[in-house]
N, C-alpha and C positions, 0 to 999 in steps of 0.2 A: 745722604744716608736714608735708610728706610726703616720704618718701625717694624720690628719682628714679633714683639710680645708685649703684653700689658698686664699689670696686676693692679686692679682698681682698689681704692680705699673704700671701706676699712678692710684691712687684712691683718692676719695674726702674725706674730713673730715667726712662727714656723712657715707660714706661707711666704713671707718675705725672704726667709733664709733659703727655702727651696727655689724660689724665683731667682735669687742671686747666684746660687750654685749652678743651676741649669744654664742661665743666660750669660752670666759674666765669666764664671770659672770654666765651665765646660765648652761653651760656644764662643766665648771671647767677645760678646756684644758689649757695647757701651751702655751703661745704665744712667738714665736721667730720672730725677725725682721731680714730680709736678705736684700741684696742690691736690690733685685727684687720683694720682696713680704713680706706680713705678713703670718706667718704659725701658724696653731693651731695643737698642738701635744698632744697625750693622751697615757696613758699606755695601752698595749695590755691586753687581758684577763689573759694571763700567768703572766705578770708583776703585775697585780692587785692581783692575788692570792699569788704571792711571797711576795708582800708588806703586805698583810693581815697576812700571816703566820709569817713574820718577826716581825710585831707588836705584834702578839699573843705570840711569843717566848720571847719578851722583857717583857711582862706583866705576863707571866706564866713560870713555869719550869716543866720539865717532870720527872715523877717518875714511879715506878712500879705500883702505885695505880692510876695513871692518872696525868693530868696536874694540877698544884697547882697555884692559883693566888698569885702573890707577894704582892698585896694590898688586905687586908681583910676588908670589910665593916662591922663594928660592929653594933649591934642593937642600941647602943646609938648614932649612927651617926658618930662616929670617924672612922678613917682609920688606921689600924695597918699594919706593915710590917710582913709578915708571917715568914720570916727567923730570924729576930732579936727580934720580939715581941711575936710571937705565939710559934715558935718551942721550945724555952726553957721550956715552960709550958706543952708540949705534952708528953703523955705517951702511951705505947702500949695499944691496945684495947679501945681507945677513938675514937668516930666517928668524921670524918671531911668531908668536901665537896671537891671533886676533879672535874676536867672537862675533856671532850673529846676535841680533836683537833678542832671540829666544834663548840665548846663553850657550848655544853649541859652539864648539871650538873650530877654528880654521888653523891647522898646524902648518908649519914651514912656509908661511907667507913671507915673501921676500921684501925687505925694506926698500922703498923707493925714495928718490929725492922729494917727490910730492908729499909722501908720508912724513918725512922728517920736517918739512915745512909746516904741515898741519899740526904736528906735535908741538912745534915751537909756538905756533899761533895759539894752541890750547893753553900752553904755559903762560903766555901773555894775557889771555882772557882770564885765567885763574887769578893772576896777579893784579891786573887792572880792572877786571870786570868786563862785561860785554862791551865791545867797542868795534869800530870800523878799522880797516887797514890803514886809512889815512891818518887816524889819530895816534897811531903807534910810532910813526916816524918823527 
């Protein structure tokens, strides 16, 4: 994180309020209180990108056909879990939607045997945690 703004002590209640409104409410900075000041901290561009990718990796998993959303929004408005609700119904040569790391869609990607294996492997990783193929058998 990087320091974006500082309000040195002593400050008035109005100065403190203005500082908090500007930096915390409007800009979304994290406020830290020290012995000598109020400080407004924010993520660097690198940290923001890391956080975005971290969130993406929690909501999607990577396969040879692209990233797959863990939560699938069905046409009836319901939300299904891809690995537990959809995967058991999939067969080879059925079209699915995958995603690129930037979030753009790849429509009508055909399911392959390799893809099905990768999804099953992801299900095991989710259940058992990170592990090698040897420890699954």
